[in-house]
SEMARMI-915310 format. One record per residue: residue number from 0; x, y, z of N, C-alpha, C in turn; residue in three letters. Coordinates in steps of 0.05 Angstrom, whole numbers, plus 5000, padded with zeros to 4 digits. Example, Ala and Ser with C-alpha at 12.3 -4.5 7.8 and 13.67 -1.06 7.14 Angstrom:
2
{n=0 nxx=5264 nyy=4886 nzz=5156 caxx=5246 cayy=4910 cazz=5156 cxx=5264 cyy=4934 czz=5156 res=ala}
{n=1 nxx=5257 nyy=4955 nzz=5142 caxx=5273 cayy=4979 cazz=5143 cxx=5258 cyy=5001 czz=5157 res=ser}
This chain:
134
{n=0 nxx=6981 nyy=6436 nzz=7983 caxx=6961 cayy=6455 cazz=7973 cxx=6938 cyy=6439 czz=7961 res=unk}
{n=1 nxx=6913 nyy=6447 nzz=7967 caxx=6890 cayy=6433 cazz=7957 cxx=6887 cyy=6437 czz=7927 res=unk}
{n=2 nxx=6875 nyy=6417 nzz=7915 caxx=6871 cayy=6419 cazz=7886 cxx=6854 cyy=6444 czz=7878 res=unk}
{n=3 nxx=6834 nyy=6451 nzz=7894 caxx=6817 cayy=6474 cazz=7889 cxx=6834 cyy=6500 czz=7889 res=unk}
{n=4 nxx=6853 nyy=6501 nzz=7907 caxx=6870 cayy=6525 cazz=7910 cxx=6887 cyy=6528 czz=7885 res=unk}
{n=5 nxx=6898 nyy=6506 nzz=7875 caxx=6914 cayy=6506 cazz=7850 cxx=6897 cyy=6516 czz=7827 res=unk}
{n=6 nxx=6872 nyy=6506 nzz=7825 caxx=6854 cayy=6515 cazz=7803 cxx=6849 cyy=6545 czz=7805 res=unk}
{n=7 nxx=6845 nyy=6555 nzz=7830 caxx=6839 cayy=6584 cazz=7833 cxx=6863 cyy=6601 czz=7826 res=unk}
{n=8 nxx=6887 nyy=6592 nzz=7834 caxx=6911 cayy=6606 cazz=7827 cxx=6915 cyy=6607 czz=7797 res=unk}
{n=9 nxx=6910 nyy=6585 nzz=7784 caxx=6913 cayy=6584 cazz=7755 cxx=6891 cyy=6602 czz=7742 res=unk}
{n=10 nxx=6867 nyy=6601 nzz=7752 caxx=6845 cayy=6618 cazz=7741 cxx=6852 cyy=6647 czz=7744 res=unk}
{n=11 nxx=6862 nyy=6655 nzz=7768 caxx=6869 cayy=6683 cazz=7773 cxx=6893 cyy=6691 czz=7755 res=unk}
{n=12 nxx=6911 nyy=6673 nzz=7750 caxx=6933 cayy=6679 cazz=7732 cxx=6923 cyy=6684 czz=7703 res=unk}
{n=13 nxx=6904 nyy=6668 nzz=7695 caxx=6893 cayy=6672 cazz=7668 cxx=6878 cyy=6698 czz=7667 res=unk}
{n=14 nxx=6864 nyy=6705 nzz=7689 caxx=6850 cayy=6731 cazz=7690 cxx=6870 cyy=6754 czz=7687 res=unk}
{n=15 nxx=6893 nyy=6752 nzz=7700 caxx=6913 cayy=6773 cazz=7698 cxx=6923 cyy=6775 czz=7669 res=unk}
{n=16 nxx=6929 nyy=6752 nzz=7657 caxx=6939 cayy=6751 cazz=7629 cxx=6918 cyy=6763 czz=7611 res=unk}
{n=17 nxx=6892 nyy=6756 nzz=7616 caxx=6870 cayy=6766 cazz=7599 cxx=6868 cyy=6797 czz=7602 res=unk}
{n=18 nxx=6871 nyy=6807 nzz=7626 caxx=6870 cayy=6836 cazz=7630 cxx=6893 cyy=6850 czz=7616 res=unk}
{n=19 nxx=6916 nyy=6838 nzz=7618 caxx=6940 cayy=6849 cazz=7604 cxx=6936 cyy=6849 czz=7574 res=unk}
{n=20 nxx=6924 nyy=6827 nzz=7564 caxx=6919 cayy=6825 cazz=7535 cxx=6900 cyy=6848 czz=7526 res=unk}
{n=21 nxx=6878 nyy=6851 nzz=7541 caxx=6859 cayy=6873 cazz=7534 cxx=6873 cyy=6900 czz=7536 res=unk}
{n=22 nxx=6889 nyy=6904 nzz=7557 caxx=6903 cayy=6930 cazz=7560 cxx=6922 cyy=6934 czz=7537 res=unk}
{n=23 nxx=6936 nyy=6913 nzz=7528 caxx=6954 cayy=6915 cazz=7506 cxx=6940 cyy=6924 czz=7480 res=unk}
{n=24 nxx=6916 nyy=6912 nzz=7476 caxx=6901 cayy=6919 cazz=7452 cxx=6890 cyy=6947 czz=7453 res=unk}
{n=25 nxx=6878 nyy=6954 nzz=7475 caxx=6865 cayy=6980 cazz=7477 cxx=6885 cyy=7003 czz=7481 res=unk}
{n=26 nxx=6902 nyy=7000 nzz=7501 caxx=6922 cayy=7021 cazz=7506 cxx=6942 cyy=7022 czz=7484 res=unk}
{n=27 nxx=6949 nyy=6999 nzz=7472 caxx=6967 cayy=6999 cazz=7449 cxx=6958 cyy=7018 czz=7427 res=unk}
{n=28 nxx=6933 nyy=7016 nzz=7420 caxx=6923 cayy=7033 cazz=7398 cxx=6924 cyy=7063 czz=7406 res=unk}
{n=29 nxx=6916 nyy=7069 nzz=7430 caxx=6918 cayy=7097 cazz=7440 cxx=6947 cyy=7107 czz=7438 res=unk}
{n=30 nxx=6965 nyy=7090 nzz=7447 caxx=6994 cayy=7098 cazz=7446 cxx=7004 cyy=7101 czz=7418 res=unk}
{n=31 nxx=6995 nyy=7085 nzz=7400 caxx=7004 cayy=7087 cazz=7372 cxx=6996 cyy=7115 czz=7361 res=unk}
{n=32 nxx=6971 nyy=7122 nzz=7365 caxx=6962 cayy=7149 cazz=7354 cxx=6975 cyy=7172 czz=7370 res=unk}
{n=33 nxx=6977 nyy=7169 nzz=7396 caxx=6991 cayy=7190 cazz=7412 cxx=7020 cyy=7192 czz=7404 res=unk}
{n=34 nxx=7032 nyy=7169 nzz=7400 caxx=7061 cayy=7168 cazz=7393 cxx=7066 cyy=7181 czz=7366 res=unk}
{n=35 nxx=7047 nyy=7179 nzz=7348 caxx=7050 cayy=7193 cazz=7322 cxx=7052 cyy=7223 czz=7326 res=unk}
{n=36 nxx=7034 nyy=7233 nzz=7342 caxx=7033 cayy=7262 cazz=7347 cxx=7056 cyy=7272 czz=7364 res=unk}
{n=37 nxx=7064 nyy=7255 nzz=7383 caxx=7086 cayy=7263 cazz=7401 cxx=7113 cyy=7253 czz=7391 res=unk}
{n=38 nxx=7114 nyy=7241 nzz=7367 caxx=7138 cayy=7232 cazz=7354 cxx=7154 cyy=7213 czz=7372 res=unk}
{n=39 nxx=7140 nyy=7192 nzz=7381 caxx=7153 cayy=7170 cazz=7395 cxx=7161 cyy=7149 czz=7375 res=unk}
{n=40 nxx=7187 nyy=7145 nzz=7370 caxx=7195 cayy=7127 cazz=7349 cxx=7187 cyy=7097 czz=7355 res=unk}
{n=41 nxx=7185 nyy=7090 nzz=7380 caxx=7179 cayy=7062 cazz=7386 cxx=7151 cyy=7053 czz=7377 res=unk}
{n=42 nxx=7133 nyy=7071 nzz=7372 caxx=7106 cayy=7063 cazz=7364 cxx=7106 cyy=7053 czz=7335 res=unk}
{n=43 nxx=7128 nyy=7057 nzz=7321 caxx=7131 cayy=7047 cazz=7293 cxx=7147 cyy=7021 czz=7292 res=unk}
{n=44 nxx=7153 nyy=7010 nzz=7316 caxx=7168 cayy=6985 cazz=7317 cxx=7151 cyy=6963 czz=7303 res=unk}
{n=45 nxx=7163 nyy=6950 nzz=7283 caxx=7148 cayy=6930 cazz=7267 cxx=7137 cyy=6908 czz=7285 res=unk}
{n=46 nxx=7153 nyy=6897 nzz=7303 caxx=7144 cayy=6874 cazz=7319 cxx=7122 cyy=6881 czz=7339 res=unk}
{n=47 nxx=7124 nyy=6905 nzz=7350 caxx=7102 cayy=6915 cazz=7368 cxx=7077 cyy=6917 czz=7352 res=unk}
{n=48 nxx=7079 nyy=6929 nzz=7328 caxx=7055 cayy=6934 cazz=7312 cxx=7043 cyy=6908 czz=7302 res=unk}
{n=49 nxx=7060 nyy=6889 nzz=7294 caxx=7051 cayy=6863 cazz=7284 cxx=7037 cyy=6848 czz=7307 res=unk}
{n=50 nxx=7048 nyy=6848 nzz=7330 caxx=7036 cayy=6836 cazz=7353 cxx=7009 cyy=6848 czz=7360 res=unk}
{n=51 nxx=7007 nyy=6874 nzz=7358 caxx=6982 cayy=6889 cazz=7363 cxx=6961 cyy=6882 czz=7343 res=unk}
{n=52 nxx=6968 nyy=6883 nzz=7317 caxx=6950 cayy=6876 cazz=7296 cxx=6940 cyy=6847 czz=7298 res=unk}
{n=53 nxx=6959 nyy=6829 nzz=7304 caxx=6952 cayy=6801 cazz=7307 cxx=6932 cyy=6797 czz=7330 res=unk}
{n=54 nxx=6937 nyy=6810 nzz=7352 caxx=6919 cayy=6807 cazz=7376 cxx=6891 cyy=6816 czz=7369 res=unk}
{n=55 nxx=6887 nyy=6839 nzz=7357 caxx=6860 cayy=6848 cazz=7352 cxx=6847 cyy=6832 czz=7329 res=unk}
{n=56 nxx=6864 nyy=6822 nzz=7310 caxx=6853 cayy=6805 cazz=7289 cxx=6842 cyy=6779 czz=7301 res=unk}
{n=57 nxx=6856 nyy=6768 nzz=7320 caxx=6846 cayy=6744 cazz=7334 cxx=6819 cyy=6749 czz=7347 res=unk}
{n=58 nxx=6817 nyy=6771 nzz=7361 caxx=6792 cayy=6778 cazz=7374 cxx=6769 cyy=6782 czz=7354 res=unk}
{n=59 nxx=6774 nyy=6797 nzz=7333 caxx=6753 cayy=6802 cazz=7313 cxx=6744 cyy=6776 czz=7299 res=unk}
{n=60 nxx=6763 nyy=6760 nzz=7290 caxx=6756 cayy=6735 cazz=7277 cxx=6741 cyy=6717 czz=7296 res=unk}
{n=61 nxx=6750 nyy=6715 nzz=7321 caxx=6736 cayy=6698 cazz=7340 cxx=6707 cyy=6706 czz=7344 res=unk}
{n=62 nxx=6703 nyy=6733 nzz=7346 caxx=6675 cayy=6742 cazz=7350 cxx=6658 cyy=6738 czz=7325 res=unk}
{n=63 nxx=6670 nyy=6742 nzz=7302 caxx=6655 cayy=6736 cazz=7277 cxx=6646 cyy=6707 czz=7276 res=unk}
{n=64 nxx=6663 nyy=6689 nzz=7285 caxx=6657 cayy=6661 cazz=7285 cxx=6639 cyy=6652 czz=7308 res=unk}
{n=65 nxx=6634 nyy=6671 nzz=7326 caxx=6617 cayy=6665 cazz=7349 cxx=6631 cyy=6649 czz=7371 res=unk}
{n=66 nxx=6657 nyy=6649 nzz=7371 caxx=6673 cayy=6634 cazz=7391 cxx=6678 cyy=6651 czz=7416 res=unk}
{n=67 nxx=6677 nyy=6638 nzz=7439 caxx=6685 cayy=6652 cazz=7463 cxx=6715 cyy=6653 czz=7464 res=unk}
{n=68 nxx=6726 nyy=6673 nzz=7477 caxx=6755 cayy=6676 cazz=7480 cxx=6766 cyy=6652 czz=7495 res=unk}
{n=69 nxx=6787 nyy=6640 nzz=7485 caxx=6798 cayy=6616 cazz=7499 cxx=6807 cyy=6623 czz=7527 res=unk}
{n=70 nxx=6816 nyy=6647 nzz=7532 caxx=6824 cayy=6654 cazz=7560 cxx=6800 cyy=6654 czz=7578 res=unk}
{n=71 nxx=6777 nyy=6663 nzz=7569 caxx=6753 cayy=6662 cazz=7585 cxx=6745 cyy=6633 czz=7590 res=unk}
{n=72 nxx=6746 nyy=6617 nzz=7569 caxx=6738 cayy=6589 cazz=7572 cxx=6756 cyy=6574 czz=7592 res=unk}
{n=73 nxx=6782 nyy=6578 nzz=7590 caxx=6801 cayy=6565 cazz=7608 cxx=6797 cyy=6575 czz=7637 res=unk}
{n=74 nxx=6794 nyy=6601 nzz=7640 caxx=6790 cayy=6612 cazz=7667 cxx=6764 cyy=6601 czz=7679 res=unk}
{n=75 nxx=6743 nyy=6600 nzz=7664 caxx=6717 cayy=6591 cazz=7675 cxx=6718 cyy=6561 czz=7681 res=unk}
{n=76 nxx=6732 nyy=6545 nzz=7664 caxx=6735 cayy=6516 cazz=7670 cxx=6750 cyy=6512 czz=7696 res=unk}
{n=77 nxx=6771 nyy=6527 nzz=7700 caxx=6786 cayy=6525 cazz=7725 cxx=6770 cyy=6534 czz=7749 res=unk}
{n=78 nxx=6755 nyy=6556 nzz=7747 caxx=6738 cayy=6565 cazz=7769 cxx=6717 cyy=6544 czz=7775 res=unk}
{n=79 nxx=6705 nyy=6533 nzz=7755 caxx=6685 cayy=6512 cazz=7759 cxx=6697 cyy=6488 czz=7773 res=unk}
{n=80 nxx=6721 nyy=6479 nzz=7764 caxx=6734 cayy=6457 cazz=7777 cxx=6741 cyy=6462 czz=7806 res=unk}
{n=81 nxx=6745 nyy=6488 nzz=7812 caxx=6750 cayy=6495 cazz=7840 cxx=6725 cyy=6499 czz=7857 res=unk}
{n=82 nxx=6702 nyy=6496 nzz=7843 caxx=6676 cayy=6500 cazz=7857 cxx=6667 cyy=6528 czz=7860 res=unk}
{n=83 nxx=6679 nyy=6547 nzz=7844 caxx=6671 cayy=6575 cazz=7845 cxx=6650 cyy=6580 czz=7823 res=unk}
{n=84 nxx=6636 nyy=6603 nzz=7826 caxx=6617 cayy=6611 cazz=7806 cxx=6632 cyy=6621 czz=7781 res=unk}
{n=85 nxx=6619 nyy=6620 nzz=7758 caxx=6631 cayy=6628 cazz=7733 cxx=6615 cyy=6650 czz=7720 res=unk}
{n=86 nxx=6627 nyy=6664 nzz=7700 caxx=6613 cayy=6684 cazz=7685 cxx=6591 cyy=6672 czz=7669 res=unk}
{n=87 nxx=6570 nyy=6686 nzz=7665 caxx=6548 cayy=6677 cazz=7648 cxx=6550 cyy=6690 czz=7620 res=unk}
{n=88 nxx=6569 nyy=6708 nzz=7617 caxx=6573 cayy=6722 cazz=7592 cxx=6603 cyy=6721 czz=7585 res=unk}
{n=89 nxx=6611 nyy=6737 nzz=7564 caxx=6639 cayy=6738 cazz=7557 cxx=6654 cyy=6754 czz=7578 res=unk}
{n=90 nxx=6681 nyy=6751 nzz=7578 caxx=6698 cayy=6766 cazz=7596 cxx=6693 cyy=6796 czz=7594 res=unk}
{n=91 nxx=6693 nyy=6807 nzz=7570 caxx=6689 cayy=6836 cazz=7567 cxx=6661 cyy=6844 czz=7576 res=unk}
{n=92 nxx=6640 nyy=6830 nzz=7568 caxx=6614 cayy=6836 cazz=7577 cxx=6612 cyy=6836 czz=7608 res=unk}
{n=93 nxx=6623 nyy=6816 nzz=7620 caxx=6622 cayy=6813 cazz=7649 cxx=6635 cyy=6838 czz=7662 res=unk}
{n=94 nxx=6659 nyy=6845 nzz=7654 caxx=6673 cayy=6867 cazz=7667 cxx=6661 cyy=6894 czz=7660 res=unk}
{n=95 nxx=6652 nyy=6897 nzz=7635 caxx=6638 cayy=6922 cazz=7629 cxx=6613 cyy=6925 czz=7646 res=unk}
{n=96 nxx=6599 nyy=6904 nzz=7650 caxx=6575 cayy=6905 cazz=7667 cxx=6583 cyy=6912 czz=7696 res=unk}
{n=97 nxx=6605 nyy=6899 nzz=7705 caxx=6614 cayy=6905 cazz=7733 cxx=6623 cyy=6934 czz=7736 res=unk}
{n=98 nxx=6637 nyy=6944 nzz=7716 caxx=6648 cayy=6971 cazz=7718 cxx=6627 cyy=6992 czz=7710 res=unk}
{n=99 nxx=6613 nyy=6988 nzz=7689 caxx=6595 cayy=7008 cazz=7678 cxx=6566 cyy=7001 czz=7681 res=unk}
{n=100 nxx=6559 nyy=6978 nzz=7691 caxx=6531 cayy=6969 cazz=7693 cxx=6518 cyy=6969 czz=7665 res=unk}
{n=101 nxx=6533 nyy=6959 nzz=7646 caxx=6525 cayy=6960 cazz=7618 cxx=6523 cyy=6932 czz=7607 res=unk}
{n=102 nxx=6501 nyy=6926 nzz=7594 caxx=6499 cayy=6901 cazz=7580 cxx=6488 cyy=6907 czz=7552 res=unk}
{n=103 nxx=6495 nyy=6890 nzz=7534 caxx=6486 cayy=6893 cazz=7506 cxx=6485 cyy=6866 czz=7493 res=unk}
{n=104 nxx=6469 nyy=6864 nzz=7471 caxx=6469 cayy=6839 cazz=7456 cxx=6497 cyy=6833 czz=7444 res=unk}
{n=105 nxx=6502 nyy=6808 nzz=7438 caxx=6528 cayy=6800 cazz=7427 cxx=6535 cyy=6816 czz=7402 res=unk}
{n=106 nxx=6516 nyy=6823 nzz=7385 caxx=6522 cayy=6837 cazz=7360 cxx=6535 cyy=6864 czz=7365 res=unk}
{n=107 nxx=6528 nyy=6876 nzz=7388 caxx=6540 cayy=6902 cazz=7394 cxx=6570 cyy=6899 czz=7399 res=unk}
{n=108 nxx=6577 nyy=6878 nzz=7413 caxx=6606 cayy=6873 cazz=7419 cxx=6620 cyy=6865 czz=7393 res=unk}
{n=109 nxx=6607 nyy=6850 nzz=7376 caxx=6620 cayy=6843 cazz=7350 cxx=6625 cyy=6869 czz=7334 res=unk}
{n=110 nxx=6606 nyy=6887 nzz=7334 caxx=6609 cayy=6913 cazz=7320 cxx=6631 cyy=6929 czz=7332 res=unk}
{n=111 nxx=6632 nyy=6930 nzz=7359 caxx=6653 cayy=6946 cazz=7372 cxx=6681 cyy=6934 czz=7366 res=unk}
{n=112 nxx=6683 nyy=6908 nzz=7369 caxx=6709 cayy=6895 cazz=7363 cxx=6717 cyy=6900 czz=7334 res=unk}
{n=113 nxx=6698 nyy=6898 nzz=7316 caxx=6704 cayy=6901 cazz=7287 cxx=6713 cyy=6930 czz=7282 res=unk}
{n=114 nxx=6699 nyy=6949 nzz=7293 caxx=6706 cayy=6978 cazz=7290 cxx=6734 cyy=6983 czz=7301 res=unk}
{n=115 nxx=6739 nyy=6972 nzz=7325 caxx=6765 cayy=6975 cazz=7337 cxx=6787 cyy=6962 czz=7320 res=unk}
{n=116 nxx=6781 nyy=6939 nzz=7310 caxx=6800 cayy=6925 cazz=7292 cxx=6806 cyy=6942 czz=7267 res=unk}
{n=117 nxx=6785 nyy=6955 nzz=7257 caxx=6788 cayy=6973 cazz=7233 cxx=6806 cyy=6996 czz=7240 res=unk}
{n=118 nxx=6804 nyy=7007 nzz=7264 caxx=6822 cayy=7029 cazz=7273 cxx=6851 cyy=7019 czz=7274 res=unk}
{n=119 nxx=6855 nyy=6995 nzz=7285 caxx=6882 cayy=6984 cazz=7286 cxx=6893 cyy=6980 czz=7258 res=unk}
{n=120 nxx=6877 nyy=6969 nzz=7240 caxx=6886 cayy=6965 cazz=7213 cxx=6891 cyy=6992 czz=7199 res=unk}
{n=121 nxx=6874 nyy=7012 nzz=7204 caxx=6879 cayy=7039 cazz=7193 cxx=6905 cyy=7050 czz=7203 res=unk}
{n=122 nxx=6913 nyy=7044 nzz=7228 caxx=6938 cayy=7055 cazz=7238 cxx=6962 cyy=7045 czz=7222 res=unk}
{n=123 nxx=6960 nyy=7021 nzz=7210 caxx=6981 cayy=7011 cazz=7193 cxx=6986 cyy=7028 czz=7169 res=unk}
{n=124 nxx=6965 nyy=7041 nzz=7159 caxx=6967 cayy=7057 cazz=7135 cxx=6972 cyy=7087 czz=7142 res=unk}
{n=125 nxx=6959 nyy=7096 nzz=7164 caxx=6963 cayy=7124 cazz=7172 cxx=6989 cyy=7128 czz=7186 res=unk}
{n=126 nxx=6998 nyy=7109 nzz=7202 caxx=7023 cayy=7110 cazz=7217 cxx=7038 cyy=7084 czz=7211 res=unk}
{n=127 nxx=7049 nyy=7081 nzz=7188 caxx=7061 cayy=7055 cazz=7181 cxx=7084 cyy=7048 czz=7199 res=unk}
{n=128 nxx=7087 nyy=7022 nzz=7206 caxx=7110 cayy=7014 cazz=7222 cxx=7135 cyy=7016 czz=7205 res=unk}
{n=129 nxx=7158 nyy=7018 nzz=7219 caxx=7183 cayy=7018 cazz=7205 cxx=7187 cyy=6991 czz=7191 res=unk}
{n=130 nxx=7199 nyy=6991 nzz=7167 caxx=7204 cayy=6965 cazz=7154 cxx=7226 cyy=6949 czz=7170 res=unk}
{n=131 nxx=7225 nyy=6923 nzz=7166 caxx=7245 cayy=6906 cazz=7179 cxx=7272 cyy=6911 czz=7165 res=unk}
{n=132 nxx=7293 nyy=6912 nzz=7181 caxx=7320 cayy=6916 cazz=7170 cxx=7331 cyy=6889 czz=7161 res=unk}
{n=133 nxx=7347 nyy=6889 nzz=7140 caxx=7359 cayy=6865 cazz=7130 cxx=7384 cyy=6859 czz=7145 res=unk}
């Protein structure tokens, strides 16, 4: 297998992981609030909730610091090593533009991520996770 092919397979794998990460953060919050109203006990699972809060906290802090997502950086480095074109913006901006034809300044995405992070944090108080058992 050619070196370029290995790079592309790795880049595509990172893209899949990145998509699953975004889905976990976005769909996870929707399911937490839905689960509260539909009385799904699993949405109060401490480890699920901690993982969800940790994921969005990483995103929010990274954007506040002006850092690109490491998954985007790794994917783009691998695509570049394979001789493919790379994104000129962040992962989210690129796909939002592709899906919705929408672009915005970086501060808009920082605000969106921060607001979303606040909703996740609020869910800890509005729908608290079950305490850990001893």
